[in-house]
C-alpha positions in Angstrom: 2.7 33.2 1.4 6.2 34.5 1.2 9.0 32.7 -0.7 10.6 31.7 2.5 7.3 30.4 3.9 6.9 28.4 0.7 10.4 26.9 0.9 9.8 26.0 4.6 6.6 24.3 3.7 8.1 22.3 0.9 11.0 21.2 3.0 9.1 20.3 6.2 5.9 18.6 4.8 6.3 15.0 5.8 6.0 12.7 2.8 5.7 8.9 3.0 5.4 6.0 0.6 2.3 3.9 1.2 0.4 1.2 -0.6 -3.3 2.1 -1.0 -6.3 0.1 -2.1 -8.7 1.6 -4.6 -11.6 3.5 -2.9 -15.0 3.8 -4.4 -16.2 7.3 -5.5 -19.2 9.0 -7.0 -17.7 11.4 -9.5 -18.1 13.3 -12.7 -15.3 12.7 -15.2 -14.3 15.5 -17.5 -11.5 16.6 -19.8 -10.9 20.3 -19.4 -8.2 22.9 -19.3 -6.3 24.2 -16.2 -7.7 27.7 -17.0 -11.3 26.4 -17.1 -11.1 24.0 -14.2 -11.3 26.5 -11.3 -14.7 27.7 -12.8 -16.0 24.1 -13.2 -15.2 22.1 -10.1 -17.7 23.7 -7.8 -20.6 23.1 -10.3 -19.5 19.5 -10.8 -19.3 18.9 -7.1 -22.8 20.4 -6.6 -24.1 17.9 -9.2 -22.4 15.0 -7.4 -23.9 16.1 -4.1 -27.4 16.3 -5.6 -27.0 12.6 -6.5 -25.4 11.3 -3.3 -27.8 13.1 -0.9 -30.6 11.1 -2.5 -28.6 7.9 -1.9 -27.8 8.0 1.8 -26.7 4.4 1.8 -23.6 5.5 -0.1 -22.4 7.7 2.8 -19.1 7.0 4.4 -19.7 9.0 7.5 -22.4 10.2 9.9 -24.4 13.4 10.6 -23.0 16.5 8.9 -19.8 14.7 8.0 -21.2 12.1 5.7 -19.1 12.8 2.6 -15.4 13.6 1.8 -14.7 15.5 -1.4 -12.1 14.1 -3.8 -10.3 15.5 -6.9 -8.6 13.1 -9.2 -6.1 14.4 -11.8 -5.5 11.5 -14.2 -3.0 13.4 -16.2 -1.8 16.9 -17.1 -4.3 17.5 -19.9 -6.2 17.5 -17.4 -8.6 14.6 -17.3 -10.2 15.0 -13.9 -12.8 13.4 -11.7 -14.6 15.6 -9.1 -16.6 13.8 -6.5 -16.9 12.2 -3.1 -15.9 9.0 -1.4 -18.7 6.5 -1.2 -19.3 3.2 0.6 -19.7 1.0 -2.5 -20.0 1.0 -6.2 -23.4 2.0 -7.6 -25.3 2.3 -10.9 -24.4 5.6 -12.7 -27.1 8.3 -13.0 -26.7 11.2 -15.5 -23.2 12.4 -15.4 -22.4 10.9 -12.0 -20.4 7.7 -12.4 -19.3 5.0 -10.0 -15.5 5.3 -10.0 -12.6 4.6 -7.7 -9.4 6.3 -6.5 -6.3 4.5 -7.8 -4.7 1.7 -5.9 -1.0 0.8 -5.7 2.1 2.4 -4.3 1.8 6.1 -3.8 3.7 9.0 -2.2 1.5 10.9 0.2 1.4 14.0 2.4 -1.2 15.7 4.5 -1.6 19.4 3.9 -2.9 21.4 6.9 -4.2 24.9 6.2 -5.6 27.0 3.4 -6.4 25.3 0.1 -4.6 28.1 -1.7 -1.3 26.6 -0.4 -2.0 23.0 -1.7 0.5 23.6 -4.5 3.4 23.7 -2.1 2.4 20.3 -0.6 2.2 18.8 -4.1 5.7 20.3 -4.8 7.0 18.6 -1.6 5.6 15.2 -2.7 7.2 15.6 -6.1 10.5 16.7 -4.6 10.5 13.8 -2.1 9.9 11.2 -4.9 12.6 12.7 -7.2 15.3 12.9 -4.4 14.7 9.2 -3.6 15.1 8.1 -7.2 11.5 7.1 -7.7 9.2 8.0 -10.6 5.6 9.3 -10.7 3.1 7.3 -12.6 1.0 10.4 -13.4 -2.4 10.1 -11.6 -2.7 12.1 -8.4 -5.6 12.9 -6.1 -6.7 14.9 -3.1 -9.1 13.8 -0.3 -10.5 16.7 1.5 -11.2 16.7 5.2 -14.5 18.1 6.5 -15.0 21.8 6.2 -13.8 24.0 9.0 -14.3 27.8 9.2 -10.8 28.3 10.5 -8.5 27.7 7.5 -5.7 26.5 9.8 -7.9 23.5 10.7 -8.5 22.3 7.1 -6.8 19.1 6.2 -6.2 17.6 2.7 -4.6 14.2 2.0 -2.5 14.3 -1.2 -1.5 11.2 -3.1 0.7 10.7 -6.2 0.7 7.2 -7.8 4.2 5.8 -8.2 5.6 3.6 -11.0 
């Protein structure tokens, strides 16, 4: 992505303020480093999938689109939760816990395209919040659409909790 493409994405990504309810998740919570996180998240997600695939009653979808991945960044340390949306709370098993996405007022945007460009969409949300005199509370999360081979068809919902 060129610098001008990046600026265009940040200035054209529609950002809105919404009120969201907490949504249940199956996740593994971990404190890590930003350097280590890229090597960990796939393994954590695999572990969550081993759990949810044996608990089909937790699915939120049908067929091959039963689960939607989530990444929750509670702070900048980072304290993270890697998992999937589920239909309801459940009893924890091993490292997989019953958790929930935050609820409250949030700034949100939908990123369409390659995951490598998610940072620009996050930048757009932060810029939108700042230019409107609002403050971020800290927690932010991503809800991933179902996998598509064509990167231009990938969709990720981005949320930042507001104060």
